[in-house]
C-alpha positions as CSV (number, residue, x, y, z in Angstrom):
1,A,-22.5,-46.9,6.0
2,L,-20.4,-47.2,2.8
3,G,-18.6,-50.2,4.2
4,I,-21.8,-52.0,5.0
5,G,-23.3,-51.2,1.6
6,A,-20.2,-52.4,-0.2
7,T,-20.0,-55.6,1.8
8,T,-23.7,-56.3,1.2
9,A,-23.2,-55.7,-2.6
10,I,-20.2,-57.9,-2.8
11,F,-21.8,-60.7,-0.7
12,S,-24.9,-60.6,-3.0
13,V,-22.7,-61.2,-6.1
14,V,-20.6,-63.9,-4.4
15,N,-23.7,-65.6,-3.0
16,A,-25.4,-65.7,-6.4
17,V,-22.4,-66.8,-8.4
18,V,-20.3,-69.0,-6.0
19,I,-22.2,-70.0,-2.9
20,K,-25.8,-70.5,-4.0
21,P,-26.3,-74.0,-5.4
22,L,-27.5,-74.6,-8.9
23,P,-31.3,-75.0,-9.1
24,Y,-31.1,-78.7,-10.1
25,P,-31.4,-82.0,-8.2
26,E,-28.0,-83.3,-7.0
27,A,-26.4,-80.0,-8.1
28,D,-23.2,-81.0,-6.2
29,A,-22.6,-83.7,-8.7
30,I,-22.6,-81.4,-11.7
31,V,-19.2,-80.3,-13.1
32,T,-17.9,-78.4,-16.1
33,V,-15.2,-80.0,-18.2
34,T,-12.9,-77.7,-20.2
35,H,-9.7,-78.2,-22.2
36,S,-6.4,-76.4,-22.0
37,A,-3.2,-76.8,-23.8
38,V,0.3,-75.4,-23.8
39,F,1.9,-74.2,-27.0
40,G,5.5,-73.4,-26.3
41,N,5.4,-70.9,-23.4
42,V,1.7,-69.9,-24.0
43,R,-1.1,-71.6,-22.2
44,G,-4.5,-71.7,-23.9
45,D,-7.6,-72.3,-21.7
46,S,-11.1,-73.3,-22.3
47,F,-10.9,-74.8,-25.7
48,P,-14.4,-75.6,-26.9
49,F,-15.5,-79.2,-27.2
50,S,-16.4,-80.6,-30.6
51,P,-19.0,-83.4,-31.2
52,Q,-16.0,-85.6,-32.1
53,M,-14.3,-85.0,-28.7
54,L,-17.6,-85.6,-26.9
55,S,-17.9,-88.9,-28.7
56,I,-14.4,-90.0,-27.6
57,Y,-15.1,-89.1,-24.0
58,T,-18.5,-90.7,-24.0
59,E,-17.3,-94.0,-25.6
60,G,-14.1,-94.4,-23.6
61,G,-14.9,-92.7,-20.3
62,R,-16.3,-94.1,-17.1
63,A,-15.8,-91.0,-14.9
64,F,-19.2,-89.4,-15.7
65,E,-22.7,-90.8,-15.6
66,E,-23.7,-88.3,-18.4
67,L,-21.5,-86.0,-20.5
68,G,-23.0,-83.5,-22.9
69,M,-22.2,-80.2,-24.5
70,H,-24.1,-77.0,-25.1
71,R,-23.5,-73.5,-26.6
72,P,-25.5,-70.3,-26.8
73,G,-26.9,-69.1,-30.0
74,Q,-29.5,-66.9,-31.7
75,A,-32.4,-67.8,-34.0
76,A,-35.2,-66.1,-35.9
77,V,-38.7,-67.2,-35.0
78,T,-41.4,-66.5,-37.6
79,G,-45.0,-67.5,-38.1
80,L,-46.1,-66.4,-34.6
81,G,-47.1,-62.9,-35.4
82,D,-44.2,-60.4,-35.6
83,P,-40.9,-62.2,-36.4
84,E,-38.3,-62.0,-33.6
85,Q,-34.7,-62.8,-32.9
86,V,-34.4,-64.9,-29.7
87,S,-31.6,-66.4,-27.6
88,T,-31.2,-70.2,-27.9
89,L,-29.4,-73.0,-26.2
90,V,-28.1,-75.6,-28.6
91,T,-27.5,-78.8,-26.6
92,T,-27.1,-82.5,-26.6
93,A,-29.7,-84.7,-25.0
94,S,-27.2,-85.9,-22.5
95,T,-26.7,-82.4,-21.1
96,L,-30.4,-82.3,-20.1
97,R,-30.2,-85.8,-18.6
98,A,-27.1,-84.7,-16.6
99,L,-29.1,-81.9,-15.0
100,N,-31.7,-84.4,-13.9
101,L,-34.5,-81.9,-14.4
102,Q,-37.7,-83.0,-16.2
103,P,-39.6,-80.6,-18.4
104,A,-42.7,-79.0,-16.9
105,L,-44.6,-80.2,-20.0
106,G,-43.8,-82.8,-22.7
107,R,-40.4,-84.4,-22.9
108,W,-36.7,-83.4,-23.3
109,F,-34.6,-84.5,-26.2
110,S,-33.8,-88.2,-26.7
111,R,-30.7,-89.7,-28.2
112,D,-32.7,-90.0,-31.5
113,D,-33.1,-86.2,-31.6
114,D,-29.3,-85.9,-31.6
115,Q,-28.9,-88.0,-34.8
116,P,-28.4,-86.6,-38.3
117,G,-31.7,-86.6,-40.2
118,A,-33.8,-86.7,-37.0
119,A,-37.2,-84.8,-36.9
120,E,-36.7,-81.1,-36.2
121,T,-37.7,-80.5,-32.6
122,V,-37.6,-77.6,-30.0
123,I,-38.1,-77.1,-26.3
124,L,-39.4,-73.8,-25.0
125,S,-38.2,-72.0,-21.9
126,D,-41.0,-71.2,-19.4
127,R,-40.6,-67.5,-19.9
128,Y,-41.0,-67.8,-23.7
129,W,-43.9,-70.2,-23.4
130,Q,-45.7,-67.7,-21.1
131,R,-44.9,-64.7,-23.3
132,R,-45.6,-66.1,-26.7
133,F,-48.2,-68.8,-26.0
134,G,-49.8,-67.5,-22.8
135,G,-48.9,-70.7,-20.9
136,D,-51.2,-72.8,-23.2
137,P,-50.4,-76.5,-22.5
138,S,-51.7,-77.5,-25.9
139,V,-48.4,-76.0,-27.4
140,I,-46.9,-79.5,-27.3
141,G,-47.0,-80.9,-30.8
142,R,-47.4,-77.5,-32.5
143,A,-44.9,-76.4,-35.1
144,I,-43.0,-73.2,-34.9
145,T,-40.6,-71.9,-37.6
146,V,-37.1,-71.4,-36.3
147,D,-34.5,-70.0,-38.8
148,G,-36.8,-71.0,-41.6
149,T,-37.2,-74.6,-40.4
150,P,-40.5,-75.9,-39.0
151,R,-39.8,-77.5,-35.6
152,E,-42.2,-79.5,-33.4
153,V,-42.5,-78.3,-29.8
154,I,-41.8,-81.3,-27.7
155,G,-41.5,-79.7,-24.3
156,V,-41.5,-76.7,-22.0
157,M,-38.8,-76.4,-19.3
158,P,-39.7,-75.5,-15.7
159,A,-39.2,-71.9,-14.6
160,R,-36.2,-72.8,-12.5
161,F,-34.2,-74.0,-15.6
162,A,-31.3,-71.6,-15.6
163,L,-28.8,-73.0,-18.2
164,G,-28.5,-70.5,-21.0
165,G,-29.4,-67.5,-18.9
166,P,-32.6,-65.6,-18.2
167,Q,-33.1,-64.4,-21.8
168,M,-32.8,-67.9,-23.4
169,A,-36.1,-68.7,-25.2
170,L,-35.5,-71.9,-27.1
171,I,-33.6,-75.1,-26.6
172,L,-32.5,-76.8,-29.9
173,P,-30.9,-80.2,-30.3
174,M,-27.2,-80.1,-31.3
C-alpha cells in the first residue's frame, strides 16, 4: 500500500511538471533560453536576460519566430476598495505572441506598449478579473492604479493562462 501511494504521488508530480504539455497552442515549439558562463573553474548557470541582450538576439537571430522575456514581480493596487499587494508578470509583447494565446477579452500588448513613454497599460489574469471585477466585461478601458500609476486595462487572459503561476494577478509591459 505504501509503495502504491508513493508511486502515485511521484507520478502526479512528474506528470504535472514534466509530462503534461503546456496549456498553449503548439506547446511543443516553446522553449526557454538561458545563459551560462564559466569563470575559471566555476560554472554559473541561468544568467538573466537583459533588454539589451534580448535586442541583440532579436535583431541578429533567425532561430526563433518570437523571442521575449518575462520576470515575476509584486505591485500595490489601490483605488479598488482595500489596497492590496498582488503578484505580477512583467513581460515583453513578444512573450505573449510566442505563446500564441489570445486574451479572453481585449488585446495583449503590442510592440508600442514596450516602448519608453508608451501609455501605461495592464492585462488582468482571469482569476483576478473574476475576484475583483466579478467577471464584468466592461473592465476593458477602465483605469486601475498600480504602484501609484494609473494604467488602462487592455485585456483579460483566459483561465488556462499559466505563465507566472496561479497567484499571478496582473501582467505589465516590460
